[in-house]
Structure formats: C-alpha cells, structure tokens
N, C-alpha and C positions, 0 to 999 in steps of 0.2 A: 505494500500499499505507500508506504513513503517513497520508493522509488517512482511510482505512478504518481502521486502529487509533486513531487520535483520535477519530471520530465513535463508535467501538463504546467507548473510555473513558468519552465523556460520557452515551452513552445505558443504561449497561449499572446505573449506580448507579439511576436513573429506573426501569428493570425491578425491580431487586432491592425497591427501595421497593412498587413497586404492588404487584406477584406477594405478598410477604411482607403486606401491608400487605391487602388480598381486599377484600371489602365494596363499599362505593359506590365506592371510587375504583377498582377493578379494573374493575366492570360499567361505568363511564363512561369510562375509558380503550380497554377492547377496542370501545365503542361510536363513540368517536372515532377511532381506527385504522381500525376498520372502514368508516367514511364517507368516510376518504382514499383507503384502497384501493380503494372505488367510484370515487371519482372517476378514480383512476390509471387502472381498467381500462375503466372508459367512454371515457376519451380514448385509449387506446391503440385501441380498437374505432374511434374515429371517424374512424382514418386510412383504414380502408377501408369502414365500414357508417354508419349513423345511428343510436345508439341513442338509446332516447329516457331521454334523462338524470333528467328530472324526475321520472317515475314511477319510475324506475330506485332512485333515492336515496330517493322516499317507501319503496317497497317494503324497501330494504335495512334504513333505519330501525326501520318497521314489524316486520319478523321477528323483527331485533334486541333489539327491546324484548319481542316475547313469549316470546320464546327465554328471556331473564333472567327477567322479571318475570310472564309470564301464558302459560307454556307450553300450559296447555289452550286457548288462541284459537289454536295457530299453524297449525291446520289451515284455519281459516275465515280467516284471514288470509291464508295462503299461497294461497289459491285465489282470493280477492281481489284480492292483486296481480296474479297472473295476468290477472286478468278488465280489473281498471284498465290495465293496459299494452296489452291488444287493444283496447279502446274507445279507448282514445289514438291508436291505427293508425287508426281507424273514422274517428274525430272531422276526423283530420288527412291523411286520404288525398287525393293519394298519395303525400304527403311519406315516410311511412315504408310498409315495405314489411315480409311474414314473416319476412324475414330480419333484419331490424332489430329486430324483437320478442323473436326466437329468441336473439339475441346481448344485448340487454338482459335477457331472463330468465335465461342463463347467468351473466353477471356477478352478479346480483343473487345467486342461488342461491350462486356461487363464494364470493363474501364473506360473505352474510350466514348460510348455513349452519354455515361451517366455522369461522371465527372465536370464536365462541362457545363452542367446545369446551375452551376456555381456562378460561372461569370454570367451566363445568361439570365440569373437574376439582378445579379448586379448592376448588370447594364440596363435594366429598365427603369421606367420612370420610378422614383422615390425608392432605386436600387440600394442605396447606403443603407437606407432602414428596412427594407423588406429582406436582405440576404442574411441579414442575422435568424432570420425566422427558422432557416435552413438549420441551425447549428443549436439553436432554442429548441429546436423540436427533436434534433437527434441526441445531441448531447445533456440538453437539459432532462430529456425522457430518461438516458441511460443514470443520471446522477439520482434523480429523485425514485427510481426503481429501485437501484443498488440500496439506498438506505431506508426506502419502506421494506422493501425484501429482507432487511437484516432484522430490522424489528419486530415487524408484524407478520412476515412471510409465512406461511404455512403449508397453502395447497400449490402444488406444484404444477407448473405452466404447461411445460412440456418436456415431462422428465427422461425420456429418451433422446431427448435431440439436446437439452442443456436443464441439467439438472437442478442447478442452482437457479434457475428464475422460476418465481412462484407470480401467480394469479393476482396477488395482492400490491407486490411489487409492479407488476406491468399496469395496475389501475393507477397506483400511486406515481409512476411514471408518467402517464397521460394527464393527471389533473394537476400535478405542479409543473409539466411544461404548458399545460393552457393558461395557468396563474402566472407563471415567471413572462409569459408572452404580453397578457393581460399589462404588468406592471409595467415591462420594457415600454410597450405601446404608451399608457401614460407617462412615462418620464419622458421619452422622446418628444412627444406631443406637446407636452408641456412647458420643456424647457428647451427644445430645438425648433421644432417643427408641428404648428398646430392643427395642420391638415391630416396628420395621421388620426386623430383622434375620433375623423369620421370613422374610422374602421376599428374603432377600440372595445366593439363588440363582434366583430367580423373576425379579426384576426385569432381570439382565442379559440374560437370554434376551428379556422384552419389550423391551427398549432395540434390541436386535440387529433383531430382526424390523421395531420401529418406523424403524431406521435406512433400512432396504430402501425403508419408503413413503417416508421423508422424500426419500429422492435420487428417487424417482419423482415427487414432487411439485415438486421442482424443475427435473427434466426435462420436467415439463409445463407448468410457465410458461415454460421454456425454446421450448418447441413454439409456445407462443402466440405470443411475441414474435416468434419467427421467420416464422410464418404473416402475423403483421402489419405485420412489416419496421421494428420498433422495437427499439431496444439495450436500453432499462431501462424498468420502467411508470412512474419518474416521478425525483424527483430531489431528494426531502425528506430523504435520509441520503445525505448528500456521502460517496464512495466506495464505497455500497452498493445505489444506484438509489434505487429510490422503498418505499413499506411492503411491497406484494406481491414486491417482490425480495427483499426481508431475509424476509419471513414466507410466501414460498412453501413451503418444506418444512413449517413449521409448520402451515400450512393441511392438509394430511393425516395430518401426526403427532398432531395433537390429536385427531380423532374417533377414530383408532385406536386411540390408548392409551385414552381413554375405554372404548369396548366389550371391549377387552381385561380393564381393570381392573372392569367393570362386571360382566365373567362370574367373573371369578377372586377379586376381592378385594371 
C-alpha cells in the first residue's frame, strides 16, 4: 500500500500538468502511454500465443496518429493495418497462425481505439472541465470501492474472476464517484466557470453510469490476465503494475463519457 501511495503522489502532478496543458504535450503523452500499453499487452499474450509485435506496434502508432491528427484517414489506415498483419502471417507461415493474428488485432484495437478518447474529450468545448470526469469515474470509483469494500464488504461480486471485489464495494464506488463529480462540478462552477453549473445535476448521473462501465473495464482486464495466467500487465508503476493495470477502467470510461457528452452537451 505504501509503495502504491508513493507512486500515485509522484505521478499525479505529471497527470495534472499534462491534462491541464493539453495540446501537443497531451497528444504525445497519449501516444507514448498507448505504445507502452501495447508492449504490455503483447508481452502478456506472448505467454500463450505469438502476437506479431512489429506489425502490432506499427498498427497502434498509425491508428493513434490518424485519430489525433488525420481522422479522415482512419478507415483506410485501419484496413491497411489488418491487411498488413495478415500479409505478415502469410510471409512468415507457418510461424504465425490466424489465432496469433487475432490476438494481435485485438491488442491493437484495445489500445489504439480507446486511449485517444482522453484527447478527444479534452479537445471538446469545456474539455478542460469535462476531461476530469474520466478520472473521477474511473479512479474515483476504484478508491471508494476499495475503502467501502474493506470496511463493510461481505458479499462477493464475481468471486471466480476477482475474489476481493464485493457488491458493497461496487455500490460504494458508484455512489462515491457520483458524489465526487457533484462536488467537482460545484467547485469548478463556483470558482472558475459558472457555465458548468447548468450541468450540476446531469454530471453526477453521467458519472454514476460511467462508474459502472469503469468497473466492467477493470473486470475485463482481470479476465484477460486470468486467462493468460499473469498477475499484472507490467511493472512500470510500482504498486500499481503496468500502464494497462492502471488505465484498464479509463479505457472503458473515456469512450463511454465521450459519446454521452457528444449526445448531451
């Protein structure tokens, strides 16, 4: 726990600076983090399969750059990355199988299509305010769920998948994140931009729903790790594991919040 807290205290100022600054530093940070995440997931799959790592890295980088800088080219680039991976399988046959191609494409899409939504929300109108809903929903849920589950958790949520998670913890995470987003909206609107107060009742509802999605994202990563028989995806963040271990809920929360905001705001 001590190591986990120290890592968080070191990383939080960097996160604050990158998100608040936005622009090029956010774009490059997302690309870097996503590339590290792609390395982690391909290494995890390497325990059971043989992902095509070089085509995978090229695909992840190409899709990330397309989403951020040239979204009009996303369709062709996505098609070319799939074709390129299949061509590699043919050229290197029989070293790689269609299963290896499948896990490569999955890893590519899981990383390259979900991480950029952090940038897309930050780039929206009022993005400086809205982008933090991702982390309130994901990490706020995680924090409140942990403490609620520790003190009053009795009934297991999904014991076969994640034995330590409880129903009480899950509910505590949802309620805690919603309340935190209410306080955040009130404070931001009161002291910085009164316009956001128009959404002070809508934001907690969005966060409540996103909190559920965040927990599904966390459980999804747990299911992948259990299937592959790995404890963590990486070790770059002491006490937390790897990038995917820390961002698994964010990967689900960011696109969900983006589409809700796109429809409502």
